[in-house]
N, C-alpha and C positions, 0 to 999 in steps of 0.2 A: 503493498499501500504506500508506504513512506521510504523514499531514497535519498538520504543524503551521502554527497560523495565531493571529498576536496572540498569543503565548505571552510573558507577564510573568511575573517573579520577583523577589519583594522581601524583604528581611531584614525579619522579625517587628519584632527587636530596634531597631534603627535606622533602620526605613525607608526604604534606600536601595535604590532600582531596580538589579537586577543584570543583568537581562534584559528590553529593551525593547520586546515588541512584536513578536516577529521571525515570520518567516513562510517555509515552504519545505515541498517535497515530495519524495516518494523513490520514484518508480513501481517494479516490478518488473523485477528487471534491475539497476536503475541505480545509480549509487555517487554518493553524494554527499561533498564535500569541506568540513568547517567549515574555517575558515583564521581565525588571528588569534593574537596574542602571549596569555602568560598573562595570567588576570584577565578576558580579553574575554569570558568565560561560555560559550566551548564545552562544558568539562565539565557545567558547571551545565546546560545545556540537554539533554546526553546523559543525564544523571543523571533529570532530570523525564520522560522519555521514557521511563526504563526505571522509573518510580514510585519510586524511591530516593532522594528529599528529603525528610528530618525536615518536617512540616506543622509542629510546633511552633517551627521555626528559619526555615520560608519558607511565603509567602503566593504561590500561584500561580493566574492564571489565563488566559484564552485557552483554545485547543482543539486536543488532541492525539488525532489520530483514526488508528485501525490497523483497516484493513480496513473502513471505515466505523462503526467503534464507539469511541465517546469514550470515551476513559480517564483524561481529566483531572477530571472533574467529581467534585464532594464524593460522592455516593453511586455514580460508577460500578466496576462491578466488572472486573477484569481477566480476559481470556479465559483458559480453561485452559491452559497450559503456556507462558504469554504471557513470563515471563522463563526462558529457555534454549532452549525449544523452538522458540519461534515468534522472538523478538528475543534475542540474547547482545550479552553486552559485555563487551569487554577494557579492564581498566581502568587506569590508568598507576601505580598501586602495589601491587606484585606482593608486597612483604614483610608488606602486612598481609591478604592475599586468603587464607592459609592458616592454619589452628590450628598454633599452634606445636607443641605437644607430642607431635602425631600424625604419624606415618608419611606421605608423601604417596603414596604406595600406597594404605592403607586411605580417605586422606581423599578419591581418587580413585574408588574402589570405594563408599564410601557416598553419594556425589554422584550416582553414575551406577545406583546400587541396582542393582549386579550382586552374584547370590547363588549362582545354580547353575553348577555345575564347568563345564560347556559354555559357556553364556553368559561364564562369567568368560574360557574361553579364549579364545574368540572375541573379547570385547572388549579381552582385552592384543595380541592380532594387530594388532588396528586401531591402539590406541594407540600401538604400537611404531612403525609406519607413520606416525602422526600427530607423533611427535616426532623421527622421523627428517627428515622434513620441515621442521622448525624449528630445525637443525643440532642434535639433542640424540638424538647415535647407540646410547647406552647407556641404555636403557629401566629394567633391574633398578639401576642407582645411581640413578636419578631416583625409581625408584617406594619404593626402600627408605631414602631419603635422609629425616631431618626439613626442614622449612623453612630453618632458620639453618645447615644443612650446604649450600645453594647460593647461589650468588649472585645479585641482583637479578634481572640480567640472565638467567639460567637458569629462575627463577620465571618472569618476563615470557612466555619460550617457551613454557612447561608453560602459562600458562595460555591461550597462544593455540591451542596442539593441543589444549586439551580444550573451548575454544568451538569449534572448527571440528569438531571429533568429535560435539558435538549435531546438525549440518547443521541451523541453524537456518534461516531464513527472512531473516531481516536480524542482520546483524554492524554494533555501533558497535564501531569501532575507536578507542582514546581515546588518541592517543599511543604508540601499541604498538612502536614502534621505538627509543623514545627511549633506552633504558636498555640497551641492546646493542652489539655489536661490530657493525664494518662486516660483515662475514661473515655473522654471525647476519641483519643487516639484509637483506642480499640474501638470503637465502632466506625470510624471511617476508614480504617484497615478492611473489617470487615464488608462494609459496604463495598469497597473498592474491591475486594477479592471476589464478591459475589458475581460483580459487574463482568472480572476478568474471566470468572470459568462462564459466563454467558455468552461469551465472545466479543468482547469490547478489545480492543487493542489499545494500548498506554504508553507512553513514555514516564517514566516516575523518576523525577529529578529529586535525588536526597543524596546526604553525605553518610546514611543510615545502611549498614547492610544487612541489619536485620530487616528493616522495611522492604529492602530491596530482594532480600532472600524469601521472605514471603508474599511479595506479588509480581516478581519478574522472572520469567522465562531465560532470560538472559542478560549482562550488564555490560559496559562499556566505562571504563573507569578513567576520569579524567584530572590532568594535571597540567596546568599552567598554557591551558588553551590547548592541550594536546590529549588524544586517546593514545594512553598508554599500554589497557592491556583489556582485550575483549574475550566473550567466552558465555559459555553457559554457567548462570550464578552460584550452583553449588561447586562446579569445578574448580569457577574462578576465587571462591569463597574459601573452599577447604585447602586449594594447593595454590596461590597465588604466586604469579612469576617475576613480579615486581615488589621489590623491597615496600616501595609505598602504598602499593593494596595491601600488605599484611599488616601495615602498619593502621590503614584503615579500617580494617576488617578486626586488629585487637582492640583499637579506639571504641568502634561496635558494643563490642563485647563486653569491655568495660564500663560504658555508660550504662548498658541494658543491665550489668549487675548490679548498677548503682555505687560502684567503686569511685568512678570522677563523680 
């Protein structure tokens, strides 16, 4: 479904190469983990796939093909519904994802273009289920609130619920459990795992091998803008070829055990 080949991202002002010729593929029903520390290029890669990088700030080269259609070229046109219906991204900045002066319910209705009374009732029934699945049982409280009346973790879970509600073909989950508590993380991972078993394709951006081991068929380990190791998740986790990968795996285990 998605083929990234030789992707390079350079800062126009400094000429610094931020992503250095990386390549990977995600097939239908596959889940890929992009693993690495902060600044390794994971989020930049995700935003490049979504065509969200400002061309005045970044130069991009290489190829990104979605269902054999090139979407990276200067004159490339995005397919209808590319963002949202085909590929949806859960970003890691929930506090900036919503307009601060509009109640969430109104924003959600505008985003999903819900107008007719019957359609609105059906939509809110689906929304209620989606919110409960990410540990937000009080839909009325959520929809009647302004963004600053909810915590960052709650807004993160609202974003996840809305993304799932769109039923995209591919989800890019960018550190989607970082800002939430342990109980909510468990429910979010269960929901993503359910979608994976139902055939949803995913790119899971994370620094946590535990999350990748649970959700991903294969992983690509990034360091300083390059992919230094790729393979099946358990193979890479159990027998890492690079010292950096070994350190990430050990750090994830220590974090999960509560030592760090």
